[in-house]
C-alpha positions as semicolon CSV with decimal commas, in nm:
position;residue;x (nm);y (nm);z (nm)
1;X;-15,605;-6,879;-11,923
2;X;-15,598;-6,664;-11,671
3;X;-15,327;-6,535;-11,486
4;X;-15,147;-6,788;-11,292
5;X;-15,393;-6,902;-10,975
6;X;-15,276;-6,728;-10,640
7;X;-15,359;-7,014;-10,385
8;X;-15,447;-6,845;-9,999
9;X;-15,464;-7,136;-9,750
10;X;-15,610;-6,986;-9,425
11;X;-15,402;-7,183;-9,093
12;X;-15,763;-7,399;-9,086
13;X;-15,647;-7,568;-9,411
14;X;-15,269;-7,483;-9,406
15;X;-15,134;-7,854;-9,435
16;X;-15,393;-7,914;-9,723
17;X;-15,301;-7,642;-9,906
18;X;-14,944;-7,684;-9,931
19;X;-15,005;-8,042;-10,055
20;X;-15,211;-7,934;-10,304
21;X;-14,983;-7,638;-10,436
22;X;-14,696;-7,941;-10,425
23;X;-14,939;-8,106;-10,717
24;X;-15,048;-7,789;-10,899
25;X;-14,655;-7,666;-10,913
26;X;-14,572;-8,062;-11,038
27;X;-14,862;-8,018;-11,308
28;X;-14,795;-7,653;-11,417
29;X;-14,373;-7,672;-11,417
30;X;-14,385;-7,402;-11,127
31;X;-14,229;-7,301;-10,781
32;X;-14,536;-7,228;-10,561
33;X;-14,900;-7,044;-10,621
34;X;-14,884;-6,995;-10,217
35;X;-14,975;-6,657;-10,127
36;X;-14,863;-6,623;-9,750
37;X;-15,169;-6,489;-9,517
38;X;-15,214;-6,458;-9,171
39;X;-15,512;-6,389;-8,895
40;X;-15,333;-6,198;-8,582
41;X;-15,552;-6,115;-8,309
42;X;-15,513;-5,846;-8,051
43;X;-15,542;-5,942;-7,669
44;X;-15,905;-5,880;-7,668
45;X;-15,964;-6,153;-7,931
46;X;-16,043;-5,921;-8,231
47;X;-15,844;-5,996;-8,512
48;X;-15,741;-5,850;-8,875
49;X;-15,669;-6,036;-9,209
50;X;-15,309;-6,008;-9,392
51;X;-15,195;-6,102;-9,683
52;X;-14,843;-6,119;-9,785
53;X;-14,823;-6,034;-10,127
54;X;-14,996;-5,833;-10,436
55;X;-15,284;-6,013;-10,573
56;X;-15,359;-5,773;-10,813
57;X;-15,569;-5,871;-11,112
58;X;-15,465;-6,243;-11,005
59;X;-15,718;-6,571;-10,981
60;X;-15,738;-6,580;-10,637
61;X;-15,825;-6,908;-10,453
62;X;-15,910;-6,889;-10,097
63;X;-15,924;-7,245;-9,916
64;X;-16,075;-7,263;-9,517
65;X;-16,192;-7,551;-9,333
66;X;-16,454;-7,438;-9,093
67;X;-16,469;-7,756;-8,911
68;X;-16,116;-7,742;-8,734
69;X;-16,176;-7,712;-8,377
70;X;-15,756;-7,793;-8,307
71;X;-15,702;-7,434;-8,365
72;X;-15,698;-7,180;-8,078
73;X;-15,581;-6,852;-7,980
74;X;-15,585;-6,638;-7,690
75;X;-15,852;-6,375;-7,588
76;X;-15,812;-6,225;-7,272
77;X;-15,475;-6,428;-7,156
78;X;-15,685;-6,754;-7,215
79;X;-15,670;-7,007;-7,501
80;X;-16,022;-7,022;-7,702
81;X;-16,071;-7,313;-7,941
82;X;-16,159;-7,183;-8,285
83;X;-16,535;-7,204;-8,348
84;X;-16,693;-7,281;-8,726
85;X;-16,758;-6,891;-8,653
86;X;-16,425;-6,801;-8,582
87;X;-16,319;-6,949;-8,936
88;X;-16,579;-6,798;-9,126
89;X;-16,500;-6,421;-8,996
90;X;-16,154;-6,538;-9,076
91;X;-16,209;-6,601;-9,408
92;X;-16,398;-6,253;-9,471
93;X;-16,095;-6,119;-9,349
94;X;-15,872;-6,249;-9,617
95;X;-16,145;-6,168;-9,877
96;X;-16,142;-5,784;-9,761
97;X;-15,768;-5,762;-9,724
98;X;-15,769;-5,846;-10,113
99;X;-15,904;-5,473;-10,139
100;X;-16,106;-5,590;-10,417
101;X;-15,752;-5,592;-10,661
102;X;-15,816;-5,981;-10,742
103;X;-15,897;-6,046;-11,115
104;X;-16,133;-6,314;-10,957
105;X;-16,224;-6,447;-10,601
106;X;-16,296;-6,827;-10,555
107;X;-16,358;-6,966;-10,216
108;X;-16,286;-7,375;-10,155
109;X;-16,456;-7,408;-9,858
110;X;-16,529;-7,820;-9,866
111;X;-16,770;-7,834;-9,593
112;X;-17,030;-7,538;-9,636
113;X;-17,067;-7,336;-9,345
114;X;-17,397;-7,347;-9,146
115;X;-17,475;-7,587;-9,428
116;X;-17,698;-7,801;-9,122
117;X;-17,909;-7,489;-9,041
118;X;-18,055;-7,463;-9,440
119;X;-18,420;-7,426;-9,348
120;X;-18,650;-7,265;-9,098
121;X;-18,926;-7,483;-8,910
122;X;-18,994;-7,194;-8,709
123;X;-18,909;-6,877;-8,584
124;X;-18,502;-6,961;-8,640
125;X;-18,195;-6,812;-8,859
126;X;-18,157;-6,922;-9,195
127;X;-17,770;-6,909;-9,126
128;X;-17,620;-7,085;-9,488
129;X;-17,851;-6,858;-9,682
130;X;-17,676;-6,532;-9,498
131;X;-17,374;-6,667;-9,563
132;X;-17,392;-6,680;-9,894
133;X;-17,535;-6,367;-9,974
134;X;-17,245;-6,232;-9,748
135;X;-17,003;-6,395;-10,007
136;X;-17,206;-6,226;-10,248
137;X;-17,147;-5,905;-10,109
138;X;-16,789;-5,930;-10,048
139;X;-16,738;-5,979;-10,416
140;X;-16,680;-6,369;-10,450
141;X;-16,739;-6,494;-10,778
142;X;-16,732;-6,869;-10,721
143;X;-16,788;-7,118;-10,379
144;X;-16,610;-7,459;-10,411
145;X;-16,782;-7,686;-10,158
146;X;-16,868;-8,070;-10,120
147;X;-17,180;-8,267;-10,084
148;X;-17,366;-7,969;-9,933
149;X;-17,630;-8,096;-9,668
150;X;-17,872;-7,957;-9,863
151;X;-17,794;-7,892;-10,262
152;X;-18,040;-7,637;-10,289
153;X;-17,883;-7,381;-10,138
154;X;-17,733;-7,322;-10,451
155;X;-18,051;-7,136;-10,550
156;X;-17,963;-6,837;-10,285
157;X;-17,711;-6,717;-10,559
158;X;-17,855;-6,816;-10,905
159;X;-17,630;-6,577;-11,066
160;X;-17,292;-6,693;-10,884
161;X;-17,108;-7,010;-10,946
162;X;-17,156;-7,254;-10,700
163;X;-16,963;-7,564;-10,711
164;X;-17,119;-7,850;-10,519
165;X;-16,871;-8,140;-10,574
166;X;-16,957;-8,558;-10,475
167;X;-16,663;-8,741;-10,377
168;X;-16,885;-9,066;-10,474
169;X;-16,558;-9,113;-10,741
170;X;-16,327;-9,151;-10,478
171;X;-16,527;-9,340;-10,219
172;X;-16,641;-9,582;-10,474
173;X;-16,188;-9,629;-10,609
174;X;-16,108;-9,653;-10,196
175;X;-16,393;-9,918;-10,160
176;X;-16,309;-10,135;-10,486
177;X;-15,919;-10,095;-10,400
178;X;-15,944;-10,207;-10,054
179;X;-16,151;-10,485;-10,124
180;X;-16,114;-10,765;-10,370
181;X;-16,418;-11,007;-10,272
182;X;-16,718;-10,741;-10,382
183;X;-16,992;-10,907;-10,592
184;X;-17,162;-10,601;-10,738
185;X;-17,532;-10,706;-10,816
186;X;-17,880;-10,667;-10,657
187;X;-17,828;-11,003;-10,472
188;X;-17,479;-10,948;-10,302
189;X;-17,486;-10,535;-10,233
190;X;-17,714;-10,255;-10,175
191;X;-17,696;-9,893;-10,099
192;X;-17,876;-9,731;-9,787
193;X;-17,989;-9,407;-9,685
194;X;-17,972;-9,341;-9,311
195;X;-18,215;-9,069;-9,383
196;X;-18,421;-8,907;-9,635
197;X;-18,204;-8,633;-9,687
198;X;-17,928;-8,889;-9,796
199;X;-18,201;-9,063;-10,074
200;X;-17,997;-8,864;-10,350
201;X;-17,651;-8,965;-10,284
202;X;-17,790;-9,325;-10,256
203;X;-17,978;-9,343;-10,569
204;X;-17,669;-9,193;-10,783
205;X;-17,426;-9,468;-10,641
206;X;-17,679;-9,752;-10,674
207;X;-17,788;-9,631;-11,034
208;X;-17,415;-9,645;-11,118
209;X;-17,328;-10,007;-10,966
210;X;-17,693;-10,117;-11,117
211;X;-17,793;-10,265;-10,738
212;X;-18,129;-10,161;-10,488
213;X;-18,122;-9,935;-10,279
214;X;-18,281;-9,924;-9,866
215;X;-18,375;-9,622;-9,674
216;X;-18,454;-9,543;-9,315
217;X;-18,631;-9,247;-9,251
218;X;-18,647;-9,078;-8,871
219;X;-18,936;-9,090;-8,637
220;X;-18,888;-8,784;-8,405
221;X;-19,066;-8,668;-8,115
222;X;-19,219;-8,366;-8,249
223;X;-19,315;-8,274;-7,886
224;X;-18,958;-8,178;-7,760
225;X;-18,662;-8,011;-7,851
226;X;-18,321;-8,091;-7,731
227;X;-18,054;-7,930;-7,844
228;X;-18,201;-7,763;-8,110
229;X;-18,387;-7,982;-8,268
230;X;-18,670;-8,255;-8,213
231;X;-18,509;-8,601;-8,090
232;X;-18,500;-8,901;-8,303
233;X;-18,729;-9,220;-8,160
234;X;-18,642;-9,472;-8,411
235;X;-18,484;-9,527;-8,690
236;X;-18,745;-9,716;-8,954
237;X;-18,637;-9,968;-9,272
238;X;-18,773;-9,915;-9,591
239;X;-18,637;-10,169;-9,855
240;X;-18,618;-10,543;-9,946
241;X;-18,424;-10,824;-9,786
242;X;-18,079;-10,773;-9,626
243;X;-18,003;-11,147;-9,551
244;X;-17,596;-11,222;-9,671
245;X;-17,598;-10,872;-9,835
246;X;-17,294;-10,645;-9,822
247;X;-17,476;-10,264;-9,754
248;X;-17,298;-9,959;-9,812
249;X;-17,458;-9,663;-9,569
250;X;-17,382;-9,327;-9,762
251;X;-17,415;-9,006;-9,545
252;X;-17,256;-8,579;-9,586
253;X;-17,141;-8,625;-9,226
254;X;-17,106;-8,855;-8,916
255;X;-17,121;-8,637;-8,589
256;X;-17,187;-8,773;-8,285
257;X;-17,196;-9,112;-8,460
258;X;-17,550;-9,217;-8,273
259;X;-17,738;-9,214;-8,568
260;X;-17,481;-9,386;-8,784
261;X;-17,435;-9,708;-8,536
262;X;-17,865;-9,730;-8,456
263;X;-17,898;-9,768;-8,862
264;X;-17,623;-10,019;-8,825
265;X;-17,723;-10,210;-8,567
266;X;-18,060;-10,225;-8,750
267;X;-17,905;-10,364;-9,073
268;X;-17,668;-10,635;-8,891
269;X;-18,021;-10,736;-8,702
270;X;-18,168;-10,755;-9,039
271;X;-17,902;-11,037;-9,185
272;X;-17,635;-10,822;-9,376
273;X;-17,303;-10,990;-9,418
274;X;-17,106;-10,680;-9,402
275;X;-17,165;-10,293;-9,350
276;X;-16,939;-10,037;-9,491
277;X;-17,012;-9,660;-9,405
278;X;-16,934;-9,342;-9,678
279;X;-16,915;-9,010;-9,482
280;X;-16,782;-8,711;-9,663
281;X;-16,722;-8,537;-9,344
282;X;-16,612;-8,730;-9,017
283;X;-16,662;-8,501;-8,728
284;X;-16,686;-8,752;-8,494
285;X;-16,761;-8,466;-8,240
286;X;-16,904;-8,695;-7,934
287;X;-16,534;-8,861;-7,972
288;X;-16,464;-9,254;-8,042
289;X;-16,601;-9,455;-7,774
290;X;-16,973;-9,551;-7,934
291;X;-16,792;-9,573;-8,251
292;X;-16,535;-9,784;-8,100
293;X;-16,781;-10,015;-7,932
294;X;-17,000;-10,066;-8,204
295;X;-16,693;-10,177;-8,408
296;X;-16,603;-10,408;-8,128
297;X;-17,004;-10,545;-8,149
298;X;-16,936;-10,632;-8,541
299;X;-17,230;-10,354;-8,652
300;X;-16,993;-10,247;-8,930
301;X;-16,681;-10,358;-9,084
302;X;-16,548;-10,004;-9,243
303;X;-16,548;-9,628;-9,216
304;X;-16,455;-9,431;-9,498
305;X;-16,400;-9,025;-9,491
306;X;-16,256;-8,763;-9,664
307;X;-15,961;-8,540;-9,559
308;X;-16,147;-8,270;-9,636
309;X;-16,211;-8,141;-9,320
310;X;-15,971;-8,160;-9,024
311;X;-15,885;-8,597;-8,907
312;X;-15,789;-8,632;-8,555
313;X;-15,514;-8,788;-8,521
314;X;-15,661;-9,076;-8,320
315;X;-15,916;-9,142;-8,577
316;X;-15,583;-9,210;-8,839
317;X;-15,483;-9,485;-8,607
318;X;-15,804;-9,660;-8,583
319;X;-15,836;-10,015;-8,740
320;X;-16,146;-9,943;-8,894
321;X;-16,086;-9,609;-9,066
322;X;-15,996;-9,554;-9,417
323;X;-15,911;-9,184;-9,517
324;X;-16,022;-9,085;-9,904
325;X;-15,738;-8,842;-9,995
326;X;-15,914;-8,548;-10,207
327;X;-15,634;-8,356;-10,250
328;X;-15,556;-8,408;-10,650
329;X;-15,910;-8,334;-10,677
330;X;-15,925;-8,014;-10,546
331;X;-15,619;-7,938;-10,746
332;X;-15,808;-8,033;-11,038
333;X;-16,079;-7,777;-10,962
334;X;-15,833;-7,537;-10,917
335;X;-15,662;-7,646;-11,252
336;X;-15,987;-7,693;-11,451
337;X;-16,125;-7,311;-11,318
338;X;-15,820;-7,110;-11,366
339;X;-15,809;-7,207;-11,732
340;X;-16,174;-7,140;-11,778
341;X;-16,233;-7,487;-11,886
342;X;-16,583;-7,699;-11,832
343;X;-16,610;-7,795;-11,458
344;X;-16,887;-8,112;-11,586
345;X;-16,661;-8,398;-11,569
346;X;-16,565;-8,304;-11,161
347;X;-16,884;-8,226;-11,084
348;X;-17,067;-8,516;-11,173
349;X;-16,819;-8,795;-11,257
350;X;-17,061;-9,021;-11,369
351;X;-16,851;-9,171;-11,641
352;X;-16,506;-9,250;-11,424
353;X;-16,784;-9,404;-11,142
354;X;-16,875;-9,685;-11,450
355;X;-16,550;-9,723;-11,576
356;X;-16,401;-9,793;-11,214
357;X;-16,662;-10,041;-11,150
358;X;-16,641;-10,192;-11,497
359;X;-16,258;-10,268;-11,453
360;X;-16,334;-10,403;-11,121
361;X;-16,562;-10,654;-11,256
362;X;-16,366;-10,767;-11,557
363;X;-16,046;-10,833;-11,366
364;X;-16,199;-11,131;-11,228
365;X;-16,540;-11,191;-11,354
366;X;-16,672;-11,113;-11,046
367;X;-17,017;-11,090;-11,207
368;X;-17,199;-11,379;-11,425
């Protein structure tokens, strides 16, 4: 085992960091692994990173939520909300404050910064790849992220550790705990990808559940660009009958919610019994009005998202919302990396998912 871990939780991940620290301390019988840090700002808006204790030869784990837009800072006497760019700059400041003295630097960034800008389709920047190269330049040994928008971004750093972890196990546990009347077979359950990019996630879950998949593809207007992308004309469905089926839509994020609502509407119009949504990151950047109306119309029954990014207080009060807590999983990741053990069972938890499903099936002989 390496030196005991040193946890550095940036302000964007401070509350989660404290809870993860509590879990690790309970497991290891320690008082605290947290290292105080701050990123104070000058009146101009510039900043610096400060860590409060020595981390010489320590195994450092820096945790950041680049999507936490609830935080503000003052610039020229006025409040600015922190953007992903601001959080990323603070991460680099804290890494450089370690002065190269840490034994190993690990970054836990649940939402991979700029992962939506993962490929070029014209004269555009490739921001996610640039970020990963910067992490390499700064001496980061491991990057832990969840459900990356495009897992091929790992290819940018072939010699560095990038762990892209799926929360499929936690989603499975949450769904099967909350709903006791699911019938897990191809006649009653289907996993659906809202677009081509989500197909890999859906295939994994459908294979483990032993059910079929469906997929929507986005028909776009390639003659126009709106807000940096080609607008969606329609979602077209590929798959079998949805009549009487419980449908589970799986995606990496809900941003404005427009696409997921359109997909749910089409699923219900095709006769689905119930619609559940699994989304790793619930950003809800367009507010909740559209989502609320869709729920009132009966377009979906439940939304499950993780606590890997900031959850708006309003979201936690929604009747249709269930949070999937990932704190113990992050603690297990840190514990495993610190002990230099294999990450395979955490990165690919297929066996535990199968066991969860079999236990659910056997509890009242749901499968005949």
